FIGU-127048 format. One record per residue (C-alpha): x, y, z; residue number from 0; residue in one letter; chain. Coordinates in pm, whole numbers. Layout:
FIGU-127048
      X      Y      Z num residu chaine
      X      Y      Z NUM      A      A
...
***
This chain:
FIGU-127048
      X      Y      Z num residu chaine
 -10600  -6816 -17491   0      X      A
 -10678  -7189 -17462   1      X      A
 -10435  -7419 -17280   2      X      A
 -10399  -7627 -17597   3      X      A
 -10388  -7525 -17961   4      X      A
 -10462  -7797 -18217   5      X      A
 -10290  -7699 -18538   6      X      A
 -10456  -7714 -18878   7      X      A
 -10440  -7539 -19217   8      X      A
 -10660  -7311 -19424   9      X      A
 -10827  -7598 -19610  10      X      A
 -10934  -7758 -19280  11      X      A
 -11026  -7460 -19058  12      X      A
 -11228  -7678 -18817  13      X      A
 -10961  -7946 -18798  14      X      A
 -10942  -8301 -18925  15      X      A
 -11257  -8511 -18987  16      X      A
 -11441  -8563 -18656  17      X      A
 -11187  -8332 -18495  18      X      A
 -11454  -8210 -18256  19      X      A
 -11392  -8534 -18065  20      X      A
 -11047  -8405 -17968  21      X      A
 -11174  -8078 -17823  22      X      A
 -11461  -8259 -17649  23      X      A
 -11231  -8513 -17488  24      X      A
 -10997  -8242 -17367  25      X      A
 -11289  -8037 -17236  26      X      A
 -11400  -8340 -17034  27      X      A
 -11053  -8338 -16877  28      X      A
 -11094  -7971 -16786  29      X      A
 -10860  -7864 -17068  30      X      A
 -10959  -7577 -17294  31      X      A
 -10852  -7646 -17654  32      X      A
 -10911  -7476 -17989  33      X      A
 -10813  -7518 -18352  34      X      A
 -10574  -7268 -18509  35      X      A
 -10407  -7236 -18850  36      X      A
 -10031  -7269 -18834  37      X      A
  -9989  -6971 -19069  38      X      A
 -10237  -6738 -18894  39      X      A
 -10036  -6428 -18799  40      X      A
 -10291  -6332 -18532  41      X      A
 -10236  -6640 -18316  42      X      A
 -10025  -6592 -18005  43      X      A
  -9860  -6934 -17993  44      X      A
  -9650  -6844 -17691  45      X      A
  -9962  -6824 -17475  46      X      A
 -10053  -7192 -17524  47      X      A
  -9912  -7452 -17286  48      X      A
  -9927  -7727 -17550  49      X      A
  -9928  -7697 -17929  50      X      A
 -10028  -8018 -18109  51      X      A
  -9992  -8043 -18486  52      X      A
 -10287  -8217 -18645  53      X      A
 -10422  -8143 -18995  54      X      A
 -10143  -7931 -19147  55      X      A
 -10198  -8099 -19481  56      X      A
 -10055  -7814 -19687  57      X      A
  -9698  -7851 -19556  58      X      A
  -9578  -8037 -19866  59      X      A
  -9604  -7716 -20072  60      X      A
  -9466  -7491 -19796  61      X      A
  -9231  -7715 -19603  62      X      A
  -8966  -7450 -19533  63      X      A
  -9230  -7210 -19399  64      X      A
  -9392  -7481 -19191  65      X      A
  -9062  -7590 -19036  66      X      A
  -8970  -7229 -18963  67      X      A
  -9303  -7191 -18783  68      X      A
  -9248  -7515 -18590  69      X      A
  -8901  -7400 -18490  70      X      A
  -9050  -7085 -18339  71      X      A
  -9284  -7271 -18101  72      X      A
  -9033  -7421 -17861  73      X      A
  -9094  -7698 -17605  74      X      A
  -9473  -7657 -17608  75      X      A
  -9480  -7832 -17949  76      X      A
  -9555  -8204 -17926  77      X      A
  -9298  -8421 -18110  78      X      A
  -9112  -8103 -18207  79      X      A
  -8938  -7942 -18500  80      X      A
  -8649  -8190 -18512  81      X      A
  -8894  -8477 -18557  82      X      A
  -9089  -8281 -18819  83      X      A
  -8775  -8192 -19015  84      X      A
  -8675  -8558 -19030  85      X      A
  -9024  -8698 -19087  86      X      A
  -9143  -8465 -19364  87      X      A
  -8866  -8586 -19599  88      X      A
  -8914  -8949 -19703  89      X      A
  -8538  -8995 -19700  90      X      A
  -8596  -9086 -19335  91      X      A
  -8685  -9435 -19463  92      X      A
  -8320  -9480 -19566  93      X      A
  -8218  -9394 -19209  94      X      A
  -8460  -9656 -19076  95      X      A
  -8335  -9914 -19324  96      X      A
  -7989  -9890 -19167  97      X      A
  -8133 -10014 -18837  98      X      A
  -8267 -10358 -18748  99      X      A
  -8620 -10245 -18831 100      X      A
  -8790 -10418 -19129 101      X      A
  -8852 -10140 -19383 102      X      A
  -8963 -10129 -19747 103      X      A
  -8631 -10098 -19943 104      X      A
  -8574  -9734 -20037 105      X      A
  -8319  -9533 -20233 106      X      A
  -8306  -9157 -20276 107      X      A
  -8263  -8988 -20614 108      X      A
  -8168  -8622 -20647 109      X      A
  -8129  -8589 -21025 110      X      A
  -8348  -8705 -21315 111      X      A
  -8047  -8871 -21478 112      X      A
  -8034  -9112 -21182 113      X      A
  -8398  -9216 -21198 114      X      A
  -8380  -9484 -21468 115      X      A
  -8110  -9697 -21299 116      X      A
  -8283  -9663 -20962 117      X      A
  -8615  -9773 -21112 118      X      A
  -8442 -10062 -21293 119      X      A
  -8309 -10186 -20959 120      X      A
  -8661 -10249 -20826 121      X      A
  -8886 -10316 -21126 122      X      A
  -9177 -10293 -21086 123      X      A
  -9096  -9976 -20897 124      X      A
  -9275  -9688 -20733 125      X      A
  -9132  -9334 -20739 126      X      A
  -9249  -9070 -20492 127      X      A
  -9142  -8712 -20424 128      X      A
  -8942  -8699 -20102 129      X      A
  -9175  -8428 -19975 130      X      A
  -9533  -8530 -20048 131      X      A
  -9848  -8657 -19881 132      X      A
 -10172  -8828 -19978 133      X      A
 -10014  -9028 -20260 134      X      A
  -9969  -8716 -20472 135      X      A
  -9692  -8723 -20733 136      X      A
  -9652  -9101 -20711 137      X      A
  -9581  -9302 -21028 138      X      A
  -9549  -9676 -21086 139      X      A
  -9312  -9817 -21349 140      X      A
  -9341 -10176 -21477 141      X      A
  -9108 -10358 -21713 142      X      A
  -8838 -10620 -21741 143      X      A
  -8519 -10611 -21532 144      X      A
  -8235 -10437 -21709 145      X      A
  -8389 -10094 -21729 146      X      A
  -8731  -9944 -21790 147      X      A
  -8805  -9843 -22145 148      X      A
  -8927  -9492 -22206 149      X      A
  -8909  -9368 -21848 150      X      A
  -9121  -9055 -21856 151      X      A
  -9030  -8809 -21583 152      X      A
  -9333  -8597 -21670 153      X      A
  -9546  -8854 -21485 154      X      A
  -9373  -8767 -21158 155      X      A
  -9415  -8506 -20894 156      X      A
  -9130  -8267 -20832 157      X      A
  -8801  -8416 -20713 158      X      A
  -8596  -8513 -20533 159      X      A
  -8752  -8858 -20504 160      X      A
  -8747  -9190 -20328 161      X      A
  -8763  -9510 -20532 162      X      A
  -8899  -9836 -20389 163      X      A
  -9016 -10174 -20517 164      X      A
  -9388 -10221 -20561 165      X      A
  -9476 -10450 -20271 166      X      A
  -9704 -10715 -20429 167      X      A
  -9921 -10757 -20119 168      X      A
 -10040 -10398 -20138 169      X      A
 -10260 -10475 -20438 170      X      A
 -10466 -10732 -20248 171      X      A
 -10410 -10691 -19876 172      X      A
 -10332 -10320 -19885 173      X      A
 -10167 -10145 -19594 174      X      A
 -10236 -10152 -19221 175      X      A
 -10192  -9854 -18991 176      X      A
 -10122  -9878 -18619 177      X      A
 -10181  -9568 -18407 178      X      A
  -9942  -9521 -18115 179      X      A
  -9975  -9274 -17830 180      X      A
  -9700  -9243 -17573 181      X      A
  -9543  -9552 -17727 182      X      A
  -9858  -9764 -17680 183      X      A
 -10022  -9933 -17978 184      X      A
 -10385  -9829 -17934 185      X      A
 -10575  -9901 -18255 186      X      A
 -10544 -10033 -18609 187      X      A
 -10701  -9953 -18946 188      X      A
 -10676 -10165 -19260 189      X      A
 -10658  -9972 -19588 190      X      A
 -10710 -10126 -19931 191      X      A
 -10661  -9976 -20278 192      X      A
 -10909  -9977 -20564 193      X      A
 -10859 -10231 -20842 194      X      A
 -10549 -10149 -21047 195      X      A
 -10417  -9905 -20785 196      X      A
 -10153  -9927 -20513 197      X      A
 -10255  -9604 -20338 198      X      A
 -10490  -9675 -20051 199      X      A
 -10613  -9317 -20015 200      X      A
 -10985  -9253 -20055 201      X      A
 -10915  -8985 -20316 202      X      A
 -10788  -9268 -20541 203      X      A
 -11075  -9505 -20466 204      X      A
 -10924  -9673 -20162 205      X      A
 -11126  -9781 -19862 206      X      A
 -11046  -9812 -19494 207      X      A
 -11191 -10006 -19205 208      X      A
 -11118 -10052 -18840 209      X      A
 -10973 -10390 -18738 210      X      A
 -10860 -10531 -18402 211      X      A
 -10503 -10453 -18306 212      X      A
 -10295 -10765 -18375 213      X      A
  -9999 -10862 -18160 214      X      A
  -9781 -10878 -18471 215      X      A
  -9867 -10529 -18596 216      X      A
  -9852 -10378 -18248 217      X      A
  -9503 -10517 -18188 218      X      A
  -9364 -10386 -18518 219      X      A
  -9525 -10047 -18457 220      X      A
  -9383 -10020 -18105 221      X      A
  -9044 -10121 -18238 222      X      A
  -9065  -9856 -18509 223      X      A
  -9140  -9589 -18249 224      X      A
  -8854  -9703 -18025 225      X      A
  -8606  -9706 -18314 226      X      A
  -8718  -9358 -18423 227      X      A
  -8682  -9225 -18071 228      X      A
  -8332  -9371 -18047 229      X      A
  -8233  -9223 -18383 230      X      A
  -8358  -8876 -18295 231      X      A
  -8285  -8873 -17923 232      X      A
  -8639  -8779 -17830 233      X      A
  -8979  -8928 -17753 234      X      A
  -9282  -8945 -17978 235      X      A
  -9606  -8839 -17815 236      X      A
  -9798  -8977 -18112 237      X      A
  -9730  -9157 -18439 238      X      A
  -9904  -9364 -18702 239      X      A
  -9700  -9657 -18830 240      X      A
  -9800  -9787 -19175 241      X      A
  -9714 -10150 -19251 242      X      A
  -9713 -10386 -19552 243      X      A
  -9635 -10757 -19585 244      X      A
  -9316 -10865 -19759 245      X      A
  -9281 -11167 -19987 246      X      A
  -9239 -11392 -19682 247      X      A
  -9558 -11267 -19518 248      X      A
  -9384 -11061 -19251 249      X      A
  -9481 -10703 -19173 250      X      A
  -9245 -10421 -19265 251      X      A
  -9267 -10045 -19221 252      X      A
  -9378  -9841 -19522 253      X      A
  -9414  -9506 -19341 254      X      A
  -9390  -9356 -18996 255      X      A
  -9616  -9053 -18972 256      X      A
  -9503  -8850 -18672 257      X      A
  -9589  -8501 -18795 258      X      A
  -9956  -8477 -18895 259      X      A
 -10103  -8827 -18919 260      X      A
 -10478  -8834 -18969 261      X      A
 -10627  -9010 -18667 262      X      A
 -10924  -9163 -18857 263      X      A
 -11151  -9041 -18579 264      X      A
 -11458  -9123 -18785 265      X      A
 -11354  -9491 -18778 266      X      A
 -11177  -9501 -18442 267      X      A
 -11330  -9235 -18216 268      X      A
 -11133  -9378 -17920 269      X      A
 -10819  -9230 -18073 270      X      A
 -10945  -8896 -17942 271      X      A
 -10916  -9017 -17582 272      X      A
 -10571  -9165 -17647 273      X      A
 -10455  -8835 -17796 274      X      A
 -10617  -8652 -17508 275      X      A
 -10410  -8859 -17265 276      X      A
 -10078  -8760 -17418 277      X      A
 -10185  -8394 -17425 278      X      A
 -10299  -8414 -17062 279      X      A
  -9969  -8576 -16968 280      X      A
  -9781  -8290 -17136 281      X      A
  -9991  -8045 -16936 282      X      A
  -9957  -8237 -16613 283      X      A
 -10337  -8258 -16608 284      X      A
 -10539  -8561 -16489 285      X      A
 -10510  -8854 -16733 286      X      A
 -10869  -8978 -16716 287      X      A
 -11152  -8785 -16874 288      X      A
 -11464  -8730 -16665 289      X      A
 -11783  -8752 -16864 290      X      A
***
């Protein structure tokens, strides 16, 4: 059994894009690592010294199962089941909004009868399932203040939902992502939507590119990690902090991905070494890779 198991799902049996960089970096540190599906009954998870969730991009349809699996792993699991339980429900943004952290305004809606007034509060508004990934199930509602006309719940993914304002800057500037490892802001990717879209995901025509880490984005990302750690009483080995600009031009948090954030290794291959460092630290192995 390898020292480290990198966790994926059936649709990504070989791990995330360019995931071989993770196993290669760990091998250079003298750490044996392999990819394994979280729902593979033949895997002996107890034999691994570190279990690191990576491309478990089917959790949104099987969240209860996934969290039950995570709860069975114990302290070998980086970030851990408590973090995953909190982070896989977008209601966590309401928790963050109660802190001093700048966050995209968010309300939760449990019942369809409550959707129209929540949407009216933010018009134009975006509605997302509380458990979702990749922009799936998202709907945008435009209209005049006072209540959207003809709100069509059939456009939405399954509830419950979060409702937020459409942040105007996302249409032009898009969203920036800062990757943190052990609390350090290591790299940054700028993501822009296609014309007429607000989703920055490539499956909806979005495009992404590596950019230098700015002091502004790094500071907000580090703050977001610290606030999350204080809320949950734990530390985050890794996280991706997604940011947008508000109407005053300041950065605010749109998401904190602390469960299975894609590392964009094809754009930022150095993220593999940064991830390798936090895994090596968890193992008590040497921090520097030897090539």
